[in-house]
C-alpha positions as CSV (number, residue, x, y, z in Angstrom):
1,M,-130.1,107.6,-41.1
2,K,-130.2,106.4,-44.9
3,K,-128.6,109.8,-45.9
4,I,-125.5,109.3,-43.5
5,F,-124.9,105.8,-45.2
6,T,-125.5,107.0,-49.2
7,E,-124.2,110.3,-49.1
8,N,-120.3,110.6,-50.3
9,I,-119.9,107.1,-51.4
10,P,-117.0,107.1,-53.6
11,T,-115.1,109.6,-50.8
12,K,-116.0,106.8,-48.0
13,L,-115.1,104.0,-50.6
14,M,-111.6,105.9,-51.2
15,A,-111.1,106.2,-47.3
16,L,-111.9,102.8,-46.9
17,V,-109.5,101.6,-49.2
18,M,-106.5,103.9,-47.9
19,A,-107.6,102.3,-44.5
20,V,-107.0,98.7,-45.7
21,A,-103.6,99.5,-47.5
22,L,-102.3,101.4,-44.1
23,W,-103.1,98.4,-41.9
24,L,-101.9,95.7,-44.3
25,Y,-98.6,98.1,-44.5
26,A,-98.3,98.1,-40.8
27,I,-98.7,94.3,-40.4
28,N,-96.2,93.9,-43.4
29,R,-93.8,96.2,-41.4
30,H,-93.9,94.5,-38.1
31,T,-93.7,90.7,-39.5
32,G,-90.0,89.6,-39.4
33,D,-88.7,86.6,-41.2
34,L,-85.9,84.6,-39.5
35,T,-83.7,81.2,-40.8
36,A,-81.2,80.2,-38.3
37,T,-79.7,76.8,-37.6
38,V,-80.4,75.0,-34.4
39,S,-79.5,71.7,-32.8
40,L,-81.5,68.1,-33.2
41,T,-81.8,65.7,-30.4
42,V,-83.4,62.5,-30.8
43,S,-83.8,60.5,-27.8
44,V,-84.5,56.8,-27.5
45,P,-85.3,54.3,-24.5
46,E,-83.4,52.3,-22.4
47,G,-81.9,49.5,-23.9
48,I,-81.3,51.1,-27.7
49,T,-78.7,53.4,-28.8
50,I,-78.2,55.6,-32.1
51,V,-76.0,53.6,-34.2
52,E,-76.1,56.8,-36.9
53,Q,-78.0,60.1,-37.7
54,S,-77.7,61.4,-40.7
55,T,-77.8,65.0,-38.9
56,G,-77.6,66.7,-35.8
57,K,-78.6,70.5,-36.8
58,I,-81.2,71.6,-39.1
59,T,-82.3,75.1,-40.9
60,I,-85.7,76.5,-39.7
61,H,-87.4,79.2,-41.4
62,L,-89.8,81.6,-39.2
63,Q,-92.0,84.2,-39.9
64,G,-94.0,86.3,-36.8
65,P,-94.1,89.7,-35.0
66,Q,-90.7,91.4,-35.6
67,N,-90.3,92.1,-31.9
68,V,-91.3,88.0,-30.8
69,I,-88.6,87.3,-34.1
70,D,-85.8,89.3,-32.7
71,T,-86.7,87.5,-28.9
72,V,-86.5,83.9,-31.1
73,D,-83.3,85.0,-32.6
74,G,-81.9,85.7,-29.5
75,M,-82.5,82.6,-27.8
76,I,-81.6,80.6,-30.6
77,K,-78.1,82.3,-30.4
78,D,-78.1,81.4,-26.9
79,Q,-78.8,77.9,-27.4
80,K,-82.4,78.1,-25.8
81,V,-84.2,77.0,-29.2
82,L,-83.5,73.6,-29.4
83,A,-85.1,70.5,-31.8
84,R,-86.2,67.5,-29.6
85,Y,-87.7,64.0,-31.1
86,V,-88.5,61.2,-28.8
87,I,-88.4,57.5,-30.0
88,R,-90.8,55.2,-28.5
89,E,-89.7,51.9,-30.0
90,S,-89.4,49.2,-27.8
91,P,-85.9,47.0,-27.5
92,D,-88.2,43.7,-27.5
93,I,-89.1,44.2,-31.4
94,M,-85.4,44.8,-32.5
95,D,-83.2,41.7,-33.4
96,D,-80.2,43.8,-33.5
97,Q,-80.9,47.2,-35.9
98,L,-83.8,49.2,-37.5
99,K,-83.2,52.2,-39.5
100,Q,-86.6,54.8,-39.9
101,S,-87.0,58.2,-41.0
102,I,-88.3,61.3,-38.7
103,F,-90.3,64.7,-39.5
104,I,-89.3,68.0,-37.6
105,T,-92.7,69.6,-37.2
106,R,-93.7,72.9,-34.7
107,E,-94.2,70.3,-31.8
108,H,-90.7,69.3,-31.6
109,L,-89.0,72.6,-31.5
110,D,-89.7,75.4,-28.3
111,L,-91.2,78.4,-29.8
112,P,-93.3,80.9,-28.8
113,P,-97.1,80.8,-29.9
114,D,-96.7,84.0,-32.0
115,V,-94.3,82.3,-34.7
116,K,-95.0,80.4,-37.3
117,L,-92.6,77.5,-39.0
118,V,-92.7,77.7,-42.1
119,S,-90.2,75.3,-43.6
120,V,-87.5,72.6,-41.8
121,Y,-84.3,71.7,-43.6
122,P,-83.9,68.8,-44.0
123,D,-87.4,67.7,-43.9
124,K,-86.1,64.2,-43.2
125,I,-83.7,62.7,-40.9
126,D,-82.5,59.2,-41.1
127,V,-81.6,57.2,-38.2
128,V,-80.4,53.7,-37.3
129,L,-81.1,52.0,-34.1
130,G,-79.1,49.5,-32.3
131,K,-79.8,47.5,-29.8
132,L,-77.6,47.9,-26.5
133,Q,-75.2,45.1,-25.0
134,K,-71.8,45.1,-22.8
135,K,-68.8,43.8,-23.7
136,K,-65.2,44.0,-22.6
137,L,-62.8,46.3,-24.7
138,K,-59.0,46.4,-24.8
139,V,-57.8,49.8,-24.0
140,T,-55.4,51.9,-26.2
141,L,-53.4,54.9,-25.2
142,Q,-54.8,57.8,-27.6
143,K,-51.7,60.8,-27.6
144,K,-51.3,63.8,-29.0
145,G,-48.4,66.4,-29.2
146,E,-44.7,65.1,-29.0
147,P,-42.1,64.8,-26.4
148,A,-39.5,67.4,-25.6
149,V,-36.4,67.5,-28.2
150,G,-34.4,64.4,-27.4
151,Y,-36.7,62.4,-25.7
152,S,-39.3,59.7,-26.7
153,V,-42.0,57.3,-24.9
154,A,-40.2,53.9,-24.8
155,N,-43.2,52.1,-23.1
156,E,-46.4,52.6,-21.8
157,F,-48.4,50.7,-19.2
158,I,-52.3,50.8,-18.8
159,F,-54.2,49.6,-15.9
160,P,-56.6,48.4,-16.3
161,A,-55.9,46.7,-20.0
162,E,-59.6,46.2,-20.1
163,V,-62.7,48.2,-19.6
164,E,-66.6,47.3,-20.1
165,V,-68.4,49.6,-22.6
166,T,-72.3,49.3,-23.6
167,G,-73.0,50.4,-27.2
168,S,-74.8,48.9,-29.7
169,L,-75.1,45.1,-30.8
170,S,-73.9,45.4,-34.2
171,A,-70.7,48.0,-33.4
172,L,-69.5,46.2,-30.9
173,K,-69.4,43.0,-32.8
174,E,-67.1,44.5,-35.0
175,V,-64.4,46.1,-32.4
176,S,-61.7,44.8,-30.5
177,F,-60.7,47.8,-28.4
178,I,-61.4,51.4,-27.1
179,N,-59.5,54.8,-26.9
180,T,-58.3,56.6,-24.4
181,V,-59.3,60.4,-24.2
182,P,-56.3,62.1,-26.3
183,V,-53.7,62.2,-23.6
184,D,-51.1,65.3,-24.4
185,I,-47.5,64.6,-24.2
186,G,-46.3,67.9,-25.5
187,G,-43.0,68.7,-24.1
188,I,-42.9,66.1,-21.8
189,S,-39.4,64.8,-20.8
190,G,-37.6,62.1,-18.3
191,E,-38.6,64.9,-15.1
192,Q,-42.6,63.1,-15.6
193,N,-41.5,59.4,-15.0
194,R,-41.8,60.9,-11.2
195,T,-45.5,61.8,-12.1
196,F,-46.5,58.7,-12.9
197,P,-49.4,57.5,-12.7
198,W,-52.0,59.6,-14.6
199,R,-55.7,58.7,-14.4
200,I,-57.2,58.7,-17.7
201,E,-60.6,58.8,-19.1
202,I,-62.4,56.2,-21.9
203,D,-63.5,58.0,-25.1
204,Q,-67.2,57.5,-25.2
205,K,-66.7,56.0,-28.9
206,V,-65.5,53.4,-30.9
207,T,-64.8,53.3,-34.7
208,I,-65.9,51.0,-37.4
209,K,-65.7,50.5,-41.0
210,R,-68.8,51.0,-43.0
211,G,-67.7,50.4,-46.6
212,D,-65.3,52.9,-47.7
213,K,-66.5,55.2,-44.4
214,T,-65.0,55.2,-41.1
215,V,-67.7,56.0,-38.9
216,S,-67.7,56.6,-34.8
217,V,-70.7,55.2,-32.8
218,P,-71.2,56.4,-29.5
219,V,-70.8,53.7,-26.5
220,V,-71.3,54.6,-22.6
221,C,-68.1,53.3,-20.6
222,N,-68.3,54.5,-16.6
223,E,-64.8,53.6,-16.3
224,D,-61.0,55.1,-16.4
225,V,-57.4,53.7,-16.3
226,R,-54.4,54.8,-15.1
227,I,-51.3,55.1,-17.4
228,W,-47.8,54.6,-17.0
229,L,-45.3,56.3,-19.5
230,Q,-41.6,55.3,-19.6
231,I,-39.8,58.9,-20.9
232,V,-36.1,58.1,-22.0
233,E,-33.4,60.2,-23.9
234,Q,-33.6,59.6,-27.5
235,Q,-30.9,57.3,-28.6
236,D,-28.8,58.2,-31.9
237,T,-25.2,57.2,-33.5
238,R,-22.5,59.1,-34.9
239,V,-19.2,58.9,-36.7
240,F,-16.4,60.9,-35.8
241,G,-13.5,60.6,-38.3
242,K,-9.6,61.5,-38.1
243,I,-9.4,61.3,-34.0
244,K,-5.4,61.5,-33.9
245,I,-4.3,57.7,-31.9
246,K,-2.3,58.4,-28.9
247,V,0.8,56.7,-27.7
248,I,1.0,56.0,-24.3
249,G,3.5,54.5,-22.2
250,P,5.9,54.7,-19.4
251,V,7.7,58.1,-18.4
252,E,11.5,58.0,-20.5
253,Y,10.4,55.0,-22.5
254,P,13.6,54.3,-24.7
255,Y,11.8,53.4,-27.7
256,L,10.7,54.7,-31.0
257,I,7.3,54.4,-31.9
258,K,5.9,54.6,-35.6
259,L,2.2,54.2,-36.6
260,Q,0.9,52.8,-39.9
261,D,-2.1,54.8,-39.5
262,E,-2.0,57.9,-37.2
263,F,-5.8,58.4,-37.0
264,A,-8.9,56.4,-36.7
265,E,-12.5,56.4,-37.4
266,V,-14.9,55.6,-34.5
267,K,-18.9,55.3,-34.2
268,V,-20.7,55.8,-31.1
269,K,-23.9,55.8,-29.5
270,G,-25.7,57.9,-26.9
271,P,-28.5,60.0,-25.9
272,K,-29.1,62.2,-29.1
273,L,-28.9,65.8,-27.2
274,L,-25.2,64.6,-25.8
275,L,-24.2,63.9,-29.1
276,D,-25.3,66.8,-30.8
277,K,-22.9,68.6,-28.4
278,L,-20.4,66.0,-28.7
279,N,-16.9,66.9,-30.9
280,T,-13.8,65.0,-31.6
281,D,-11.7,67.1,-28.4
282,D,-14.0,64.7,-26.3
283,I,-12.9,61.5,-27.3
284,T,-9.8,60.1,-26.8
285,L,-8.3,57.3,-29.0
286,Y,-4.8,55.7,-28.2
287,I,-2.7,52.4,-27.6
288,D,-0.6,51.1,-24.6
289,V,3.1,50.4,-25.6
290,T,4.2,49.6,-22.1
291,S,5.1,45.8,-22.7
292,L,6.6,46.0,-26.4
293,K,10.2,46.1,-27.2
294,P,11.8,45.9,-30.4
295,P,12.1,44.6,-32.6
296,G,8.8,44.5,-34.4
297,P,6.3,44.9,-36.1
298,Y,3.4,45.0,-33.9
299,K,-0.4,44.9,-34.1
300,Q,-1.9,46.9,-31.3
301,P,-5.5,47.2,-30.3
302,I,-6.9,50.7,-30.0
303,K,-8.5,51.6,-26.8
304,S,-10.4,54.8,-26.4
305,I,-12.0,56.9,-23.4
306,L,-15.5,58.1,-23.9
307,P,-17.5,60.9,-22.0
308,K,-20.2,59.5,-19.8
309,N,-23.0,57.4,-21.4
310,I,-21.3,57.3,-24.5
311,E,-20.6,53.9,-25.6
312,L,-18.5,52.7,-28.8
313,V,-20.8,50.9,-31.6
314,D,-18.1,48.9,-33.6
315,R,-15.4,47.3,-31.9
316,L,-11.8,49.5,-32.6
317,P,-9.7,48.2,-35.0
318,E,-5.8,46.9,-34.5
319,V,-3.0,49.6,-35.5
320,H,0.0,48.3,-37.1
321,L,3.6,49.9,-35.4
322,D,7.2,49.7,-36.0
323,I,9.2,49.8,-32.6
324,R,13.0,50.7,-32.5
325,E,15.6,51.8,-30.1
326,A,15.9,55.4,-29.8
327,L,19.8,55.5,-29.0
328,R,20.6,53.5,-32.1
329,S,18.7,56.2,-34.4
330,V,21.3,58.9,-32.9
331,E,23.9,56.9,-33.5
332,A,22.9,56.5,-37.1
333,R,22.7,60.0,-37.6
């Protein structure tokens, strides 16, 4: 037996070294590394809310058997691996706000036992806790998009005008209103006036100023509101110049009329879509000489005939005219 262990010692040592090297190679070959970003959820007890949180994601570095690492990689991509931290502070110990730092360790991650957590970045997360209270806030309609060309929102109506929200004591001290979720008004026209009211949810956050920064603080509101929008055609003004003034009188009017100015300028208002299509042929300017007889001169107000829904902006001027008998002009020749 002694001979078995003592013979060929150099050969046996070489075999042992090769076996260890092969084992280390196999271990290294089948050990994987993974660096990934996961979401961080911080839970708080009833009566407390999170006012600020330095980050909602952390980067983790993992090591383990390659096949397990591959499985964890797929779980992270499917958001099945998350970081969860539970704060157990009692609201009774808080007057208003409480700032604290938390550290994420392996116990806060849903990792298989064969996986080693090498590092976490950032390794410290700061949170500001706030004591909850209820408050009535005025509702502001938050809109996105633009109405159809030629239309605008003339009025907004919201019911109820105020809703009750629950949020941190410090945040609600600084705010008086809360927004609805964004309402898409892109492309709406007067046709939508028949579809109101719309039922709209309340945005679950308020915005406050913290120094030079604007911070969104989460709140809870279990109400929604109804909204009415008055959609009207956009109004515009337009000036038309060099419109010929017509002379209107009875048939076989026996007098000659000479205008000092045969053309006039007119400023009108109305729906923009209609004004964009309007031209001078659509506007009639005239004076009525039915009651006029020689001798002149006379001043007569200019009158107008306008398309439907088009109105004058400024009063039309008077026109100066001379009037004489047509027969005398013929004899004078």
